N, C-alpha and C positions, 0 to 999 in steps of 0.2 A: 762817547757820552751824548745823550739826547739833548737837544736844544732846550734851554730853560723855559722859553716861551711855550714850546709844545707841551712840556710837563705841566705848566700852569693851566693851559687850556684843558688838558685831559682831567686834571684835578677838579677844575670848575665844573666840567660836564658831569662828573660823578656826584658832586654836591647838588647840582640842580636836578638831577634825575631822582635823588632821594632813595630811600631804602626800597628794595624789592619786596613786595608782599607775597609771602609764601602761601601757596594754595594747597589745601587738603582735599583730596577727592572723596566724596561721600557717595557710595552706591546705595540707592534708595529704592525701596519697593514701590512699584506702580501697578495699577490695574487697567485693563481695557475700559474704555468709556471716559468719563470725566476723571476718574482715577485720583491720583495724588495731586489735586488741582492747584493747591497753593505753591507746590514746587514748580509746577508748569508755569505759573504766573511769575514766580521768582526768576526762572530761567529766561523767560521771554523778555524780562526787563533788566537783565544783567545784575540782579540783586545778590545772587550767590557769590559771583566774582567780586562784587563790591565789598562783601564781608569776608573775603579770603577763603572761600570754599568753592569747589566745583561740584555741582549737584547733578549726578549722573543717574538718571532714572532707569530702572530695570523692570520690565513687565513680568510680574509673577502673579498669575490670576487667582491664586488661592491663598488665603491667609495661613493655613497650616504649613503650606510649602514655603511661604515667605519666612515664617518663623524658623523652619528647618534651615533655610538658606542663611539666615542671620546667625544662627548658632554654629553653623559650619564655617563662618567667617567669610562667606562669599558676597555678602552685602554688609553695610555698616548700619543701615536704618531700615527696619521693617515697618509695615503699616497695617497692623491687624486690628480687628474688633477686640475690645478688652477681654471678651470671653476666651479667645485663643491665647492672648498674653497670660491671663490668670491661670489657665490650665498648664501652660509651660512653667510658670513660677511654682505652681503647686507640685510639679514634678522635679523641682530643684534648679531650674534655670535662674541665673543671676542677671536680671534685666532692669532697665530704667526707662521710665516714660519721659520723653523729652517735651512732649506737648501733643496737640491734636492737629488735625487738618480737616476734620469733619466732625463737628460736635454733636449733631443730631443723629438719631437712629438712621441707619442707611438701608436696612432691609425692609421689604414690604411683601405681602402675599398677593399673588395674582391668580386669577382663574382663567383657564383657557376659554376661548370663545365657544367651544363646543360643550363646555361643562354647564349643566343646569345648576343654578344656585337659588333655589326657592327661598332660602333663609337670608339672602343678601339684604333684603329690605329691612330685616330686623337688626342688621349690623352685627358687630362682634359682641358676644362670643357665638351667637346662634349660627352664623355663617360657616363656622368650622364644621358643623355637622354635614354640610354638603360635600366635604372632602373625605368622608369616611369611606375606607376601602379604595381610595384613589391614589394615583402616583403623583408625588410632589417633588419637584426638582430643587436642589440646593447647589451651591458652588462646588462643595466637596464634603465628604463625610468628616465629621469632627470640626466643621467650620462654624463661624459665627452665625451663618444663615441657618444651619441645622439647630444650633442651640436655641435660636429665637423661634424657629418653627415649633420645637418641642414645648417652649413656653406658651405659645399660642394655643397649642393643643391642650396643655394642662389647664390653661385658663378657661377652657370650654368643657372641662371635665372629661377630656379624652386622653389617650395614651399615645406614645410614639408609634406603637405597633398597630394603631388604628388606621395608619396610612402606610404606603410604601415610599420610603425616602430614596431618591435617586440622585447621584452626582451628575451634574450637567455642565459644570464649568462656568465660565464668565458669560456675559450677555451675548457675545458673538456666537457661542455654541448653544446657549440656553434658549435663545429666541427661536431658532429652527426647531428645537425639541418641542416647545409649546405650540408653535405655529402649525407643526405637522402632527399634532395630537399624540406625540409619543409620551407626553406627560399631561396630567390634568390641571396641575397647579404648579406654582413656582414661587420660592422665596429667594429674592435676589436684590441687587442694587441697581442704581442708574447706570446706563440709560434705558433700562428695561421699562421705566415709566414712559419714556418717549416712544419706545417701540410699541407699547400697548396703545397709546393715544393715537399715533399716526397710522398704524396698521390695522387696528381693531382686532388683532389676533388674540388679545388678552385684555383683561381689565383688572384694576386694583380693587381688592375687596377688604383688605386690612392694611392700614397705612399708619404705623406708629409715628411717622414724621408729622402727622397731623393730629396726634393725640389719640389715635384709635388703636386698641389692642390691649393686652394684659398690662396691669399696672407695673409689673416688674420690668417690662420693656420700655414703657413710657418714661420710667424714672432713670433710664440710661441716658436721657437727654443731657448733654454736656460732656459726654465721653463716648461719642459714637464710634470713632476709629482713632487710634492713637499712634504716635510715632515712637518707636522703641529702638533702643540701642543696648548692647551688652554693657554691663556695669564696668568691666575692666577697660573697655574701649573708651567709655565716657571719662574715666579717671585719667587716661593718658592723652585724651584729645578734647579737653574741656573748652579750650579756646575756639577750636574749629566748630564744635557743636553750638557754642554760644553765637558764633557767626551765622550758623545755619538758622538758629532761632531768630536772629535779627532780620535775616533775609525773609523769612516766612511772615514775620510781623508786618514788614513793609508790604509784602504781597497781599496780606489780609486787608490792609488799608486800601489797596487798589481794588481788590475784588469786591469789597463791601460798599464802594462808592457807586451809587446808581448811575451816575453819569458815565461810568466806565463799562456798562454792560456790553456795548458793541465790541469793545476791545477784548473783553473776557470771552465773548462768543468766538472771536477770531482765534484766540489762543486755543479754545476747545476744538475748533474745526481744523486748525493747523496741526494739532498734536494727536488727533484720533479721527480716522476716516471711517465712515460707515458706508460701505459700498452696496447700498440698497436704495430703492426708490424712497425719497423723502428722508434720506440719511441726515442731511443738514437740519431738517426740522426736528428730527428725533433728538439731536444734540441740543438744539435751542430749548425744547420743552424740558429736557432733563436739567439744563443749566438753570433755567428759571425756577424749577422746583427745588433745587438744592443749593443755590448760591448762598443763601443766608447761613448755611451750615459751615461754610469754609472759614473757620476761625481757629486760632492757635491754642488758646487757653483751655485747659482741662478742668472740669468741675470735680474736685476731690470727692465730694459726696456722691456724685453719680458713679464714679469709679469704684468706690467702696461698696455701693449698693449692688453693683454687678457681681462682685465677689460674694456678697451675702446671698443673693438669689441662687448663684451657682452652688454654694455650699448647702443651702436648704434643699435644692433639687437633686443633690447627690452627684453633681457633675465634677466636684472636687472633694477630696476627703478631709481637708482641713481648711479653716477660714484664713484667707490671705489678708494681711494688713496692707492695703494698697497705698497708704500714706508713705510707706517705706520704699515704694517703687518710683515715687516722683523725683525727678532729677533736681528739683529746686523747691 
């Protein structure tokens, strides 16, 4: 028989230790560049673990591929533009929007340094005429970048087949394509804005982040890129996903505090390396341009607007009620 004193000490140790907090691992889509930045901030500050989840980022550089990976069960949280989400729902996928991590439009149109843009001084929509017959890169065919490029063309009275749309991937592969003049223009996300400013290989000519572009894209502000889970996964793991939300809300508070910019820049440079001259400056420019967008709440009106403009444009064959997609 064990000594009574030893039993008492062992029992006391268990009481003092308290209950062990079980952790649920969430595999979450990320992109090259600033990517899913609120999750990176949460990880850097131990916020996911604090709320009982392990946030494991998986780099999947194209939204359609991220959605396919989610539906296959190989990640728990995708991070697509709403256009890709809504198209999947229109085809029958049962998905829920957990929140956002980038509220503002993320795509912008760039012209290569070698492309003459005589209409640029007139702004949008006139500048779109300068791309007629040219090659324009997007992340992938069927991506949010392509959807928004088509809207830019329509807003200028043009059609998708007035240009040649080319899949060029994420910024790490898109930048060489435009710098080497393999394409004339590019619709992509940060840190391409930093690449353009630092290298002068390209310039931004239509920037919905600053209220420039077709109204249908400007009105997407509030639902730029969303965090998505399968409905059945949410139903079975509501506590873990609530913990994920709490972690990201705390990360948002850190990111939106101007006093923390240096800390945010360190997170950006620690989690994504640009092995090119001026790489750190590229990230700094991109972070300054986009930091205000890194917020969790989704604007329901903006999300519904996206479904409506996609339906009007024939990109989906029935109108999706996006209020039914919101997890709360």
